[in-house]
N, C-alpha and C positions, 0 to 999 in steps of 0.2 A: 503494500500500500504506500502511497506516496507521502501521505503524512505520518507514518511511521518512523520514527527516529531514535537510534539506540546512542547513548553516549560510551564510548571507546574509553574508558579511564577514568578518573575521578571527577565527580561532579551531581548535582541535583538540577530539576527544571525547578523552577518557582510556578505555582500556582496558587490564585487568590481564591478565599474560601469566601462562601455566601456571609460569613457573619463579618468579612473585614479582614481575618486574619489570614495570614500567608502559611503555605506549607510546600514540602518538598518531596520530590517524586522522581525516581528512575524510570517509571513507566512511560515510555514514549508512544504508545500507542493513540496518536490523537485523530480528532475527526473535525469536521468542520459543524459549527453550531448554526442553526437558522439565517444568523446574523452575518454570517459567513468569517466567524472567527475560530481560531484554533483553539480547541478546548479538549479535555480530558476525558476518557471516555463516561466519567460519571459528570460531565459539563462543566468542568471548572475552569477559568479562563487562565491562559499562561500570563505570566507577567516578565517581561512586557509583552501585551497583549500582541497577536497578530492577526490581520485582516485582512482576508483573500478575496480582491475583486472577484465581481461576476465574470461568467463567461471566460473564467480560468482555465487551460486545459492542461496545464501542466504546473507542477510544482517544482523547485527543487530548492533544497536545503544543504547550504557547503558545510563541509569541514569545521568551518568557523562559524557557523550559525547563520551565516548571511541567508535570508529566505527570499528567493525570487520566484515570480509568477509569470508565464507565459501566459497573456491575453490572449482570444480569439486566433486570428493569422499571423500575428504580431511577431517577428522570427528575433525581436530584441526584447529580452526580460526586464519586467518591473521589479525593481526592490521594494521590498514591502516591509521589511523589519529585520530585526536580526533575534535569534534565539540565543539566551543567555545560559551560563552555569553558575551556580553557587556552591562552594565549597565550606566544608568545616574543620575546624582544627581536630576535634573529634567524631568522626561519622557514628562511630557506635552508641554516643551520647545521646542521638536522637531518638524522641518517643514516636513508636506506632500510634498513629491514628487509624488505621484500617484503610482499605483500597488503596491500598500501596502509596499511601501518604505519611509523610514523616513532620513532626514539628521540633524547632529548635527547643532547648533547654540550656540550662546554664551550664550541665554538663558537658553538651558538645559545642558551647562557645558561640559567638555572634557568626552571622553567616557572614559568607565572603564573597561578594560578587565578582564572577571573571567572563570574560569572554573564552568559548570552546578554543583549545591549542595553545591557550596563554599556556609558560611554565606551572608544570603539577597539578593541569586540568586538562579531563580527556577533549576529545575529539566527536563531531556527532556523524552520525553515519545514518543516509536515508535509506529508509527500506528496510530497515531490519528491524527488531525489536530484542531486547535482553530478554535470555531465559533463564530459567532456575539452574542454578549451579549443583544441583541435588540428581544423583543419579537413582531414583527409585529401587530400581531391581539389584542393583548393586549393594545399596543400603539395607533391604530384606535378607538378602544372602548375606551379608556380614552380620546382620541380627540372629540369623539362624545358626551360622557358626559359633557365635558368642555363647548361645545358649544351648549347643551342643558342648561346646567345651566347659562351663559350668557345670552343666550334668556329669559329664565325666569326672570333674574336680570331686564335686561333691561325692560321688561313690567312691573316689579313693580315700576321700577322708573318711566316710562311713567303713569301709573297708580296714581302713588301719586301725578304727577307734575298736572295731571288733576284736580286730589281733590282738591291741594291747588289752582288752577286758580278758581273753583267752588267757593270755599270757600271765596276768595278774591270777587268775584262778587256778594256773598250773603250780604257782608258786606257793 
């Protein structure tokens, strides 16, 4: 999808919540609202806002966040905005709000706005989405292996205990 954008590296997109606060997400599965704004799947507007003109046939998002639209048959694209990223000193200090949204806390530090491609900040990849880094099948296999190892160790301890009991009774 031409409105899908993945972050290759560090950073978060900024979205405006209905209550006026801001949240942060790595979910780049964007869509167009009825007004032509680039929004998240839940309908939250990006900050800064990007409005796609009517009759746009193609949208291009550069690695540096520059958003250009090809309108109707015009071969020259129109620059309609720039996607920015935000980083934090401590990403793990962000609080999860649900729906792939995070909120800044004292533990995360203040948001540090940046342009994609700046030092220490990721670049954008149009047409891609970030996927989970967990392989479910591998995790279940590892869990079963750990469970079997636990059962074997438990049996070994039980057998050793029985042997010690028998040895004590012989004396």
